[in-house]
N, C-alpha and C positions, 0 to 999 in steps of 0.2 A: 862480833855480834852482827846477824844482820838481821835487817828492820826489826831491831829490837827484840828478837826472837832468842831466846836460850835455852835450851835440853840439853839434859844430863841424866845418863842411864840410872837410875834406882838399883837394880840388881841385874840379873840374869834367870833365864828359863834356864833350868838344866837336865835334861833327860836320864832317866837310869832305871835299871831294875823295874823295866814295864810301865814306868809310872812318870810325871813330870815334879817337877819344884820351880818353885818362884826363890829366887836365893838372894834377899837384899843386901844392898852394899853395910857393913857394920855401922856406921853413921847412922845410919838411917832404921835401924832397928825400935827405938823408942818411937816410930810413928807405928809400930804394930798395935799400939795399946787402945782397946775398943772396939777389937774385929770379935774377938770371941763371942758365938752366937751367929756371927754371920754364916751362910752356908753357900752363899755363892757370890763373886767377887768379881767385878770389870776389870780385866786388865787389858791396860795400852803399852803395846810395843815396838817395835821397831826392825821392819823387815830386813836386814842389814845384809844379807843374801841377795837382796833387790834394789839394793840404795845405790845406783851406778845410773850412769845418765842416760842410756838405751832405755832404761828401766821406768826413771823419773820420766820421759817423753811419750810414753802409750800413755795415749787420751781413748782409744776406741779397742773393739777387739773385734776382730770377725769372726763368727756363730762358735761362740764359745758354750753354750747351755743349749743340750738336745731341741729344747723348746724356746730357746732366747732368739729375738728378733736377728737376723743377720748380722748386723752390726748392734754391738751393745758400748756404751760411755761407760768411762774404766768408773766412774761415781753410781753407777749403778750395779756394780760386782763391788764384791771384799778380796779382790785378788789383791796381791801385795805389791804389783806390779803399779803403781800412781806417782805421780807429780812430789808428793812426800810419803813416803812407806809406812806410815803411821797404822794400826792394827788392833782392831779392838777385838779380844776374847772375854767370854763371858764363863768364868769356871765355875767349879765343885771343890769346895774346902774341906780335903780329910782330915790334915793335922796343921798346927799351928805352932812350931816350934820357938817360942818367945827370946828365947835365952840367945839362940842362933842366925835367929832371923830367917829363918825357911819356913814355906808357904807348900804344902802337900797339895799336890791333885791330880786328879786320876789321868786328866789331858790334858792340854791346850795343845792349836794349833798354829805351833810356833815351833821354830829349832833350836836344840838344844844350842845354846851361848849367844840368843836374843839378847839384848838388851832391854830392859823391863824400862818402860820411861815414869808411868805411875798405876796406881793401885787402888780402887775405890771400892767400896761397897756396894752390890746387889742390891737396891733396895725396891719393893714393888709400887710404891708412891711413887717415883721419881723414873725407872726402866722398864715400865710394867704398862701396856698400850691394851686398853679393852679390847677394839677392835681395829688392830692393823689392815689396812688394806695394801696390794702387792702387784703386781702385773699377772694376767693369766698363764703368762710362762714358766712362772715357780710359785703360781696357787696350789699347786699339788705338794709344794713340800714340808716336812713336818710344820704343824704349830707351836710346836716347845723343844726348848733343846733336849729335854732329855730322849724324846723320841730321833732325836737326826743319828743319834747312835745307833740306831736298826735301818734308818734308811742306806736305801744303795743309792751313795752320793756317784758313786763310777757311772752309771749309770745316766748321770744329767748333764757329764759332760764331751762334749763332740769329740776329742782326741782322747779321750781315757781308754777305749778298747780298743 
């Protein structure tokens, strides 16, 4: 345990049949109690495909987004390439199988097999901000998660086209 930090995966992301699921380790199934009624969850997951010395040493990107500054610090991005490849995703809950520890979700920006570090309920009182500000280079991005599904994200990345 380095610096007093100990992390253990609580489950894995699974991708199948056009959807995704969060599959908990069997011993943690009781931790799902009380989630019924929450329509969204915050999922902290480990970007295991980027967990290497090179990925952890990246501190800046050159012109990552079309309208971004020429050099962008890693903490101004949601890239999985970072000193600690911890990612946060807000997901919509389709169904919770309390007997088998499976949360069905329509989408998550994680790869199949990504380790899940934690799940927390999305709650407007603690997770929503009335008037957040963002830099000009990304101020035209959608204001709501639901609008992100139809936004042309590919056009935002310099090397996407």
